[in-house]
N, C-alpha and C positions, 0 to 999 in steps of 0.2 A: 444434486448440489448440496452443500452444507451452508446454510444461511447463518450469517452471523452480524455482529454490530461492533462499531468502535466503542470501547468501553467508556471512554471519556464523553460519550453522547448520552450515556445513561446519567439519571440525576446524581448530583454529587453526593457521594457516600463512600464509605471504606471499600476497598475493593472486593472484600468477601461478600458484601451486601450487593455491591453491583453485579457480581456473578450470579448471585441468586436470583436478581431481578432479570437478567439475561435469559437465565433458564427459565423462568416462569413466563417470560414473553415469547417462548418458542424457538430461541436461538441455539444454535448448535456449535458456534465458535465465536471468538472474540478477537479484535484488534488492540493489542496491549501496548500502550505508550506509557512507560513506567512513570515518568514525571508529571504526565498529565491525570493520572487515577491514583497516584500514591502520594499523600501528603503527610501522613502520620509519622513517616520515618524516610531516612535517606534514600535516594536512588543514585547517588554518585558512584563513580566508578568503583572505589574501594568498598562500596557497600554491596556490590554485586557478588556475593561469595556463593560457594556451591549450596550451602544450607539455605539461603534465601532462594535460590532456583528450585531446590527441591521443595521448599514450603509452598511456593506458588504452584508447582506442578501438582502438588497434592491438593490444593484447594481448586484448582480448574478441574481436576479428575473427579473431586467430589460432586461437583455440580454438572458433570458430564459435558464439559465444554473444551474444546481444542483452543490452543492458542494459535491462531492462524497467522498472525503477523506481530513479531516483536519490533515495534516502530522505532525508528532512530533517525529521524528527518533532519539531519545537518549538512551543512555546505560543504561538498567535497572539492569545490573550485575555490574555496577562500584564499584570496591572495596574500593573506597574512600567514607567513610560513610557521610561526608559534601556535596561532589559532589552529591552523591545518593539522599540525601534529597532534593536538589535543583531540581534534575531531576524529582523526584516524584512529587514535587509540580509543576513544568512546566507541567506535563501531567496532574495534576488536574485542571489547569488554563484553559488548552486546552479543556479539557471535560466539564467544566463549560461555556466556550465560545462556543463549538459546540452546547451545549443545546440551546442557543439563536440564533445561525447562522442557525440551521437546517441541519448540516452537516450529510452526511450518516454515516460515522464512524470517530473516530479518530484513525489514524493509527500509527503503529510502527513496527520495526523490533525487533530483539531478542537479542541484545548485545554480549558482549564478556566480559571475566573475568580479563580484563585489562583496565586501564584508557584510553589507546589509541585507544579503540574500534577497534582492529586488531584481526586477525585470529590468533590463536594458538590452538594447539591440545587439550588442556584442555577445550576449548569451547565446545567439544563433548562429555565431561565427565558427568556423573550422578550428580556429585557435582555441576558442572556449571547449570544444568537444575533445581536442587532444589534451588539454589540461584536465579535464574531468576523466579521461580515460587513464592518464598516467597517475592521478591520484587515487583511482579507484583500484588499481592493479594490486598494489599490496594488501588492500582490505579483502578482497577476492582471494588471493593466495593464502591469506589466514583462514577464510571460511573453508578452503579446501582442506587445511590442516585439521580443523575442527569437525569436519563432517557437516557443514551448515549450508543451506542454500540462502545466498545474498540475492535480493531481488530488488531491481531498479524500476521506479514508477515514471515513465514519461509524462511530462506536464509542459503544455504550450509556452508557458513564460520562462520555463527554466531550460537548461543546456540541452537535454535530450527532450526535445520538443515535438517530435513527431516519429512515427514509426520507422522511417528510413535511417534516422539517426540512431534510433535503439538498436535496429539491425546492426549497424556498424559497431556499436559498442560491444554487443554480444560476439560478433565476429573478431574484432581485434583483440578482445580478453580471451576469447575461445576457452572458455571454462565450463564445465557441466554444473559448477556451483554458482553460476551467475544466471539468474532468469528474470522474469518479467511480472510486475504486478500491472495488470491491465485496468486502467481507469478510463473508461471511453471519454467522459466528460472533461477529464484533465487535459485531453488532446484538443479541446475546442476553445475558441476565443470568438470575441464579437467578429473577428475579421473572417473567420472560417466556419462558424457554426451551421451554415446554411449548406456547407458541403459535408455535413457529418456523415452521411450515409457512405459515402466514398472513402472518408478517413477511416472509419470503423472497420469498413471491408479490408482496406489496405493493411490496418494494424492487425486483423485476424489472419491475413494472408501472409504477412511477413513476419509476424512474431508468434503465431499460434501455437507452434510446436515449444515454445519456451516460455508459454504463459503459466506461471505457478499458481497465482490465485487472482481474483477479480474484486475490484471495487464498484459498488453500484450506487449512484445517486442520479439527480435529474438536474436540469437547469430551467431558469427562466430569464428572458431578456428584459432588463428594466434600466432605464436611464441610461441607455447606449452601452451597457455591459452585461456579462453573463453572471448571474447569481446562482450558486449551487444550492439546491434544495433536495428535499426528501424524495425518494423513488415515487413516481405515481403522480407528483403534484407539479411537474413541468412539462417539457416539450418533447422529451426523449422517446424515442420508439426502440424498444429493447429486443425487437424480434429477431435480428441477425445475432445479437449477443447471445440470448437464450438458446437459440437454435445451436449456436457454436458450443456452447457449454454442455448443453445435453448430449450432443452427438460426439463431442471430442474430449470432454473433460470431466469423466465420473467422479463423483464424490468432491468435486474441487471446492475449496474454501471460497466463499462468496460473502464478503461484508458489506453490509450498508453504511453510507456516510451521510452525514448533514441531515440526520433525523434528530428530533427532539423528543424528549419522554412521551410527549402527547401523541406523536404519530409514528413511532417506531414500529409499533405492532401492524398498524395499517399498511406501512411501508413493506413489511415483510410479506404480509398476506397479498399484496399486490404482486410482488415479484414471485411469490409461489405460485399464484394463480396464473400468471403467464408461463411458467414452467410446466404446470399441470395441462395447460391447453395446448402446449407446443407439440408438433408431431413432427417425428424425424425418421428417416427410412432406416 
């Protein structure tokens, strides 16, 4: 696997400096969310020119880092038609940019049926799923034209909240350019975390062939809710996940989430250690 980090989890600094830090900390790739790591100049749609993409590609290459994910986490089920059109345009701009940047995937979560992008029960309805699929379809069609992989990340509180719904989206869109970002902790909630072994197994079984990259973090239960924390500092057992990666996904991008500058290296070493110890047939 190629272990990486969300670049916005590195200490606040110009992107060039963050990349150097990531390299020095032993990471091989980065999750790039433009607006979260670049404040010195614009990241608006009109700013994402070919020259800009080529510059970023060059500085990533100089630090020997891949762009594992170009993140664009906006609500594709926004009920405001004007806002939705802007969101779809933003995704298409990122897809075009990614085609020049050489990003592994353009990544997104799967939205909510309200403008606030908040959890409500209706997010888990069949109606919400069909809204998401309808709004996703033109974005994936554009990804096909640009030769880019668009990857959705199932999250319990969002519309694609479990592996079965993710499988339905993949099957209905039916495009080789639509794949999955697998974040096991994002499939969990206070209501189901004790059933996590079954949920993770189901995700690997239903989605494994379409998993393009993996996010790794941990969780703790505090005050009746799940809090996301750095790998190795919570309750997660990564055995099945690591075994799946090692046996089925050679050189896959695996990015750490919810680290802080003080524990990022330890989290990397922890996951690398599990990888080194894992035996596969």
